[in-house]
C-alpha positions in Angstrom: -100.8 70.2 187.3 -98.0 71.1 188.7 -93.9 70.2 187.4 -92.5 67.1 189.4 -89.4 67.7 187.0 -88.4 69.7 185.6 -86.9 70.1 182.1 -84.9 71.7 179.3 -84.7 72.4 175.8 -84.3 75.0 172.8 -85.8 76.1 169.9 -83.8 77.9 167.1 -86.2 81.0 165.2 -84.2 82.7 163.0 -80.5 82.6 164.4 -81.3 83.3 167.7 -81.3 81.1 170.1 -84.3 80.8 173.2 -82.8 77.7 175.7 -85.8 77.4 178.1 -85.4 75.8 181.1 -88.1 74.9 183.8 -87.9 73.6 187.2 -90.4 73.4 190.1 -90.7 75.5 192.5 -92.8 75.9 196.3 -92.3 79.3 196.7 -91.0 82.8 195.6 -88.1 82.5 197.3 -87.0 79.4 195.2 -88.7 80.2 192.0 -86.1 83.5 192.3 -83.0 81.1 193.3 -83.8 78.7 190.5 -84.0 82.5 188.0 -80.8 83.8 189.7 -79.1 80.4 189.2 -80.2 80.1 185.1 -78.7 83.7 185.1 -75.3 83.4 186.6 -75.0 80.0 184.6 -76.0 82.0 181.8 -74.5 85.4 182.2 -73.1 86.0 178.8 -77.3 85.4 176.9 -78.7 88.6 175.7 -81.5 87.9 177.4 -83.0 85.8 180.5 -86.6 86.3 180.5 -88.5 84.8 183.6 -91.9 83.8 184.4 -92.9 81.3 187.9 -96.7 81.0 189.5 -97.1 79.6 192.8 -100.1 78.3 194.0 -102.9 75.7 193.2 -105.4 78.5 192.4 -101.9 80.3 190.7 -101.7 82.4 193.8 -99.1 84.4 193.1 -97.4 85.3 190.1 -94.8 87.3 188.1 -93.1 87.5 184.8 -89.6 89.8 183.7 -88.8 90.8 180.1 -85.5 91.1 181.2 -85.0 93.8 178.8 -87.0 92.9 175.5 -89.5 94.9 174.1 -92.6 94.6 176.8 -95.1 91.9 176.8 -92.8 90.5 174.4 -91.0 87.6 176.4 -92.2 87.0 180.4 -95.8 87.9 180.0 -96.2 85.4 176.8 -94.2 83.0 179.1 -96.7 83.5 182.0 -99.8 82.8 179.9 -98.1 79.4 178.8 -98.1 77.9 181.8 -101.9 79.8 183.0 -103.3 78.2 179.4 -102.1 74.4 180.3 -103.0 75.2 184.1 -99.3 74.6 185.2 -99.0 75.8 189.1 -95.6 75.3 191.1 -93.8 76.6 188.4 -91.2 78.6 187.2 -89.1 79.3 184.1 -86.5 80.3 182.5 -86.4 81.5 178.4 -82.6 82.2 177.8 -82.0 84.0 174.8 -78.6 84.6 172.9 -79.3 86.7 170.0 -78.8 85.4 166.0 -78.7 88.7 164.5 -82.4 89.7 162.4 -84.7 91.1 164.8 -88.1 89.2 165.0 -90.1 91.4 165.3 -92.7 92.0 168.2 -94.9 88.8 167.1 -92.1 87.0 166.1 -90.9 87.9 170.1 -94.2 86.5 171.8 -94.2 83.2 169.7 -90.8 82.1 169.8 -90.9 82.8 174.2 -94.6 80.9 173.7 -93.0 78.1 171.9 -89.7 78.0 174.0 -92.2 77.7 177.1 -93.8 75.0 175.2 -90.9 73.1 174.5 -89.4 73.6 177.6 -92.4 72.0 179.6 -92.3 69.0 177.0 -89.1 67.2 178.1 -90.0 68.2 181.9 -92.4 65.7 184.4 -95.5 66.7 184.6 -97.8 65.7 186.8 -101.7 65.8 187.2 -103.0 66.0 191.0 -106.3 63.9 191.9 -107.7 62.9 195.0 -107.3 59.3 196.9 -108.1 57.9 199.3 -106.4 54.7 201.5 -108.0 51.1 201.8 -107.3 48.5 203.3 -108.1 45.4 201.9 -108.5 41.7 203.8 -108.7 38.5 202.1 -107.3 35.4 201.9 -105.2 33.8 199.4 -107.6 32.1 196.8 -108.4 35.9 196.4 -105.2 37.4 195.7 -105.3 36.9 192.3 -108.5 38.3 191.6 -107.5 41.4 193.4 -104.6 42.0 191.9 -106.1 41.7 188.8 -108.4 44.3 189.2 -105.7 47.1 190.7 -104.2 46.8 187.9 -106.9 47.3 185.7 -107.1 50.4 187.0 -103.7 51.4 187.8 -104.2 51.4 191.8 -100.9 50.8 193.2 -100.5 48.5 196.3 -98.3 50.9 199.0 -98.2 48.2 201.7 -98.7 44.7 201.6 -98.4 41.8 205.2 -98.7 37.7 204.3 -100.0 36.2 207.2 -102.7 33.3 207.6 -105.0 35.4 205.3 -103.4 38.6 203.6 -103.6 43.0 204.1 -102.9 45.1 201.2 -103.0 48.8 201.4 -103.8 50.7 198.3 -104.4 54.1 197.5 -107.3 54.9 195.2 -108.6 57.7 193.2 -111.7 58.6 194.7 -113.9 58.3 192.1 -113.7 55.0 192.0 -114.3 54.1 196.0 -117.5 52.8 195.4 -116.9 50.8 192.2 -113.3 48.8 193.5 -115.6 48.0 196.7 -118.1 46.7 194.7 -115.6 44.9 192.4 -113.7 43.2 195.4 -116.8 42.4 197.7 -119.4 41.0 195.2 -117.1 39.0 193.3 -114.8 37.7 195.3 -115.7 35.5 198.7 -114.3 36.2 202.2 -112.9 39.7 201.4 -113.8 43.3 203.1 -112.3 46.6 202.6 -112.1 49.5 205.0 -111.5 52.6 204.3 -109.1 54.7 205.8 -109.0 58.9 205.9 -105.2 60.4 205.4 -103.6 64.0 205.3 -100.6 62.3 203.6 -99.3 61.9 199.8 -98.6 59.5 197.5 -96.9 59.4 194.2 -98.4 57.3 192.0 -97.1 55.3 188.4 -97.3 57.6 185.3 -98.9 60.9 185.0 -100.6 61.2 188.0 -100.4 61.7 191.6 -103.1 61.2 193.7 -103.9 63.1 197.6 -105.9 61.2 200.6 -109.0 63.1 202.1 -108.2 65.1 204.3 -109.8 64.9 208.3 -109.3 62.6 211.5 -109.4 58.7 210.9 -112.4 56.6 210.3 -113.9 53.1 209.0 -115.9 52.3 206.9 -116.0 48.6 205.4 -117.3 46.8 202.9 -117.5 42.8 203.1 -118.8 40.1 200.7 -120.5 37.2 202.0 
């Protein structure tokens, strides 16, 4: 899971304002630039605590309490990201002190809650392994193919209409056999060709499909 579009949210704890700003980042340099930008924006805040994680397996993680008691801000923020298994993400929680001390436990809860609130306002995507399929059919089979693809929320990447119909789609790898069987066993004069690709394409709603890596090769499934 990773942040696709950042977001921001604010919570109040005993008159202290906690403003969480979430940003997608691909490198430590991007994360540090984002953190500096938020610190400049909230230069008058009591604290700008930070956390970020880079890489699909969280290869690089950093956090800062920014003068809050050790372990009460940055670490809980980072643990929230790791607990949600969200990578390539940076978050800054800006605190404007409200005059009442929260204590160690209160700070941990406040900073963790602020991060969750910020994530709720961001767009978080799930990345799944995917494959490109080229479908060749006649006009009689087009409507049923479109219905089958819509049922599985599979996007059409390209289409060409000549004396027949050629469609290219991006489908979850786990559905490969099901899709081929559904199309070729029920729709006459249709074949499905498997295309291998390294490119990536976004899918509607909350997922992104990454085609299987490797050189192109063909696997053709045809209806009787």
